[in-house]
Structures are given as structure tokens and as C-alpha cells.
VEXZAVO-254385 format. One record per atom (N, C-alpha, C): residue number from 1; x, y, z. Coordinates in pm, 1 decimal, padded with zeros to 6 digits. Example, Ala and Ser with C-alpha at 12.3 -4.5 7.8 and 13.67 -1.06 7.14 Angstrom:
BEGIN
   nr         u         v         w
    1   01319.0  -00569.0   00780.0
    1   01230.0  -00450.0   00780.0
    1   01320.0  -00330.0   00780.0
    2   01285.0  -00225.0   00708.0
    2   01367.0  -00106.0   00714.0
    2   01290.0   00003.0   00787.0
This chain:
BEGIN
   nr         u         v         w
    1   03512.2   12423.5   07758.2
    1   03588.3   12417.7   07638.3
    1   03679.4   12304.4   07622.1
    2   03730.2   12236.6   07735.4
    2   03817.2   12152.5   07745.9
    2   03724.2   12032.1   07715.7
    3   03611.8   12035.8   07772.9
    3   03529.6   11918.5   07748.8
    3   03489.5   11895.3   07620.1
    4   03456.8   12019.8   07567.9
    4   03396.9   11988.8   07416.8
    4   03522.2   11949.0   07324.6
    5   03635.8   11983.0   07361.9
    5   03739.9   11915.5   07276.2
    5   03753.6   11770.3   07294.4
    6   03753.1   11736.4   07406.1
    6   03765.2   11575.8   07423.3
    6   03643.3   11516.3   07351.9
    7   03508.9   11581.9   07378.7
    7   03408.8   11502.3   07306.0
    7   03409.8   11512.2   07138.7
    8   03485.3   11624.9   07104.9
    8   03475.3   11607.0   06966.0
    8   03594.4   11513.0   06918.6
    9   03723.8   11514.8   06978.2
    9   03802.5   11430.8   06969.0
    9   03748.5   11283.4   06949.8
   10   03696.7   11236.4   07071.1
   10   03642.0   11096.4   07088.1
   10   03527.6   11071.3   06980.4
   11   03456.3   11172.2   06931.2
   11   03346.8   11150.5   06836.1
   11   03440.1   11113.5   06700.7
   12   03531.8   11168.3   06668.1
   12   03611.9   11184.8   06573.1
   12   03685.4   11045.9   06567.0
   13   03729.7   10980.3   06690.4
   13   03781.3   10864.0   06673.7
   13   03670.8   10741.7   06644.3
   14   03558.4   10769.3   06709.4
   14   03464.1   10685.7   06683.0
   14   03422.6   10684.1   06528.7
   15   03396.0   10791.0   06488.4
   15   03351.7   10798.3   06333.2
   15   03464.6   10722.1   06237.4
   16   03583.9   10754.7   06267.0
   16   03690.5   10699.0   06186.0
   16   03724.3   10542.4   06202.0
   17   03721.1   10489.0   06330.0
   17   03684.7   10364.6   06349.8
   17   03587.5   10283.9   06280.8
   18   03454.0   10338.3   06296.1
   18   03348.2   10280.6   06202.5
   18   03376.7   10310.7   06047.0
   19   03452.6   10404.5   05996.9
   19   03483.6   10428.4   05864.4
   19   03590.3   10306.0   05824.8
   20   03665.4   10279.6   05903.4
   20   03783.2   10186.0   05886.2
   20   03741.1   10037.7   05858.4
   21   03608.2   10009.6   05959.7
   21   03563.5   09902.5   05934.4
   21   03451.9   09883.2   05822.1
   22   03381.4   09982.3   05789.7
   22   03286.7   09988.2   05681.8
   22   03360.1   10004.9   05531.7
   23   03469.9   10053.1   05505.8
   23   03513.8   10046.5   05390.3
   23   03534.0   09906.7   05311.8
   24   03523.6   09907.4   05174.3
   24   03560.2   09788.1   05125.3
   24   03712.0   09791.1   05065.1
   25   03736.7   09926.6   05038.8
   25   03869.1   09914.8   04992.8
   25   03995.8   09924.0   05095.5
   26   04078.8   09840.0   05106.1
   26   04158.5   09810.5   05203.9
   26   04243.9   09949.6   05232.8
   27   04319.1   10029.0   05125.9
   27   04376.4   10099.2   05130.3
   27   04322.2   10218.9   05227.2
   28   04185.8   10253.3   05192.9
   28   04101.1   10350.6   05257.3
   28   04065.4   10325.1   05411.6
   29   04063.2   10170.3   05414.8
   29   04067.0   10145.3   05560.3
   29   04186.1   10147.0   05632.9
   30   04307.6   10134.4   05567.9
   30   04443.3   10164.1   05628.9
   30   04441.2   10328.7   05646.3
   31   04401.3   10401.2   05576.1
   31   04407.2   10561.6   05572.9
   31   04317.6   10595.8   05704.2
   32   04191.9   10525.5   05722.7
   32   04120.0   10584.1   05858.0
   32   04169.1   10512.6   05969.8
   33   04256.8   10404.5   05990.0
   33   04318.9   10363.4   06096.5
   33   04440.8   10450.5   06131.0
   34   04499.4   10501.9   06055.6
   34   04590.5   10586.9   06066.9
   34   04541.0   10726.8   06129.9
   35   04434.0   10788.8   06053.7
   35   04331.5   10896.7   06141.2
   35   04324.8   10839.8   06271.2
   36   04262.8   10733.6   06295.0
   36   04230.2   10701.0   06430.8
   36   04329.6   10713.9   06502.6
   37   04465.6   10646.5   06487.1
   37   04557.8   10662.2   06570.5
   37   04616.3   10808.2   06584.1
   38   04605.1   10886.8   06499.7
   38   04658.9   11014.8   06540.8
   38   04570.2   11113.1   06595.9
   39   04418.0   11065.9   06589.0
   39   04332.7   11149.8   06683.9
   39   04323.7   11078.9   06834.4
   40   04365.2   10947.2   06830.7
   40   04407.6   10886.5   06964.0
   40   04515.0   10939.3   07047.7
   41   04644.7   10994.7   06950.9
   41   04761.2   11044.1   07011.5
   41   04716.9   11189.2   07049.0
   42   04640.2   11257.6   06991.6
   42   04590.2   11388.6   07024.2
   42   04517.8   11380.3   07168.9
   43   04416.2   11257.2   07178.5
   43   04325.8   11252.8   07297.6
   43   04432.6   11231.7   07403.0
   44   04535.7   11134.0   07396.9
   44   04627.0   11130.1   07489.2
   44   04718.4   11258.9   07537.9
   45   04758.5   11335.1   07437.6
   45   04806.0   11473.9   07475.9
   45   04712.0   11558.8   07558.6
   46   04586.8   11537.3   07513.4
   46   04485.5   11626.1   07592.2
   46   04462.1   11586.3   07722.4
   47   04492.0   11446.5   07762.0
   47   04469.0   11393.0   07885.4
   47   04601.8   11413.7   07967.3
   48   04700.7   11502.7   07924.4
   48   04830.6   11521.6   07984.0
   48   04905.6   11386.8   07980.0
   49   04898.1   11295.0   07864.4
   49   04992.6   11214.3   07893.3
   49   05095.9   11212.9   07742.7
   50   05187.2   11307.3   07742.1
   50   05263.6   11348.6   07609.8
   50   05335.5   11211.0   07575.3
   51   05407.8   11140.7   07656.7
   51   05503.2   11032.0   07625.7
   51   05422.0   10928.0   07572.7
   52   05298.6   10910.4   07597.1
   52   05202.3   10787.6   07547.5
   52   05167.2   10850.8   07414.2
   53   05134.4   10987.1   07421.7
   53   05112.7   11032.6   07265.3
   53   05208.5   11019.5   07172.1
   54   05324.4   11061.7   07198.5
   54   05449.3   11052.6   07100.4
   54   05436.4   10897.3   07065.5
   55   05449.3   10801.2   07164.6
   55   05445.8   10661.2   07130.6
   55   05349.8   10636.5   07032.9
   56   05232.7   10675.3   07055.6
   56   05144.1   10629.6   06965.4
   56   05118.5   10692.2   06829.5
   57   05167.1   10803.7   06838.4
   57   05184.6   10864.0   06686.3
   57   05311.1   10804.0   06624.8
   58   05415.8   10768.3   06688.5
   58   05528.0   10727.0   06611.2
   58   05531.9   10576.3   06571.7
   59   05452.0   10489.4   06656.0
   59   05429.5   10349.2   06637.4
   59   05324.0   10316.7   06547.4
   60   05207.5   10370.7   06608.7
   60   05059.4   10309.1   06550.5
   60   05050.5   10390.9   06410.1
   61   05058.2   10542.1   06397.0
   61   05015.2   10620.2   06316.7
   61   05126.8   10597.9   06204.1
   62   05250.9   10605.3   06257.8
   62   05351.5   10601.4   06114.2
   62   05410.1   10459.8   06092.9
   63   05435.1   10395.8   06189.7
   63   05515.4   10267.4   06168.8
   63   05399.9   10169.1   06098.8
   64   05304.7   10159.9   06176.2
   64   05188.5   10066.1   06147.4
   64   05143.7   10090.1   06011.2
   65   05081.7   10224.8   05996.2
   65   05025.6   10261.1   05854.7
   65   05157.4   10210.6   05745.9
   66   05290.8   10251.4   05761.7
   66   05372.7   10229.5   05670.3
   66   05382.9   10059.5   05631.4
   67   05363.6   09984.9   05729.7
   67   05396.9   09835.2   05692.9
   67   05257.6   09806.6   05639.7
   68   05140.2   09850.1   05678.4
   68   05013.8   09811.0   05599.3
   68   05019.6   09838.3   05453.8
   69   05072.9   09998.2   05432.3
   69   05064.6   10014.5   05280.4
   69   05159.5   09951.1   05200.8
   70   05278.9   09915.1   05244.9
   70   05389.2   09841.1   05198.3
   70   05321.1   09688.3   05169.8
   71   05260.9   09625.3   05265.0
   71   05205.0   09518.0   05241.6
   71   05089.2   09511.1   05125.3
   72   04999.1   09607.4   05126.3
   72   04891.5   09627.5   05023.0
   72   04966.9   09633.0   04866.5
   73   05079.7   09707.2   04876.4
   73   05152.3   09713.1   04753.0
   73   05205.6   09609.1   04697.9
   74   05248.1   09500.5   04794.8
   74   05306.2   09389.5   04747.4
   74   05215.4   09267.3   04708.9
   75   05109.9   09285.9   04764.8
   75   04974.9   09183.4   04730.1
   75   04886.6   09230.8   04616.6
   76   04847.7   09114.1   04553.9
   76   04745.0   09137.6   04450.4
   76   04599.9   09161.2   04491.1
   77   04530.7   09256.0   04424.3
   77   04409.9   09265.3   04473.0
   77   04317.0   09184.8   04382.1
   78   04184.8   09144.3   04412.7
   78   04101.8   09056.5   04374.7
   78   04071.6   09140.5   04243.0
   79   04038.9   09275.5   04251.3
   79   03985.2   09318.2   04126.9
   79   04118.2   09299.4   04007.3
   80   04228.6   09305.2   04044.2
   80   04322.4   09287.9   03930.8
   80   04349.8   09132.8   03889.7
   81   04295.7   09052.8   03931.8
   81   04293.9   08901.2   03875.2
   81   04195.0   08892.4   03774.2
   82   04087.6   08968.0   03774.7
   82   03962.0   08937.8   03668.8
   82   04027.0   09005.9   03535.9
């Protein structure tokens, strides 16, 4: 059961990473990266490293995502210039 949960989490991490790279919309890519970070923190928790999981969730998933979203809101997109 534990191995299946690890494999499922790792598969979802891989899928969200591929989605983040393949999306053309930057906001969708940022959301995929946030999902990747949350899944990575879940994997750290499953590997019995709760301190690393909390740091990953707080810094990578929350803070970095907020910085990316704020940056995207303050810049103009190529579609808006036309």
C-alpha cells in the first residue's frame, strides 16, 4: 500500500512537471508548478521528513507561487499588445 502511494505521488509529480513545461499560458504553468511543489511536499512527508515537507509547502508552494502570480499580473502579455 505504501509503495503504491509513493508511485502514485511520483507519477503525479512527473505529470505536473510535464504540464508546467508544455503549457503556453504562463499562469497555467505557475499553477502546475504549485501543484508539483505540493505533491513534492507530500512525498517528503511520506518519506518521514516532515520538516522538509513543511518548508517545501511554505516556501516553494506558497511563497514562490505568490511571487510568480504577482509578477505575471504586473507584466503585460503578448496577446494584450495586439
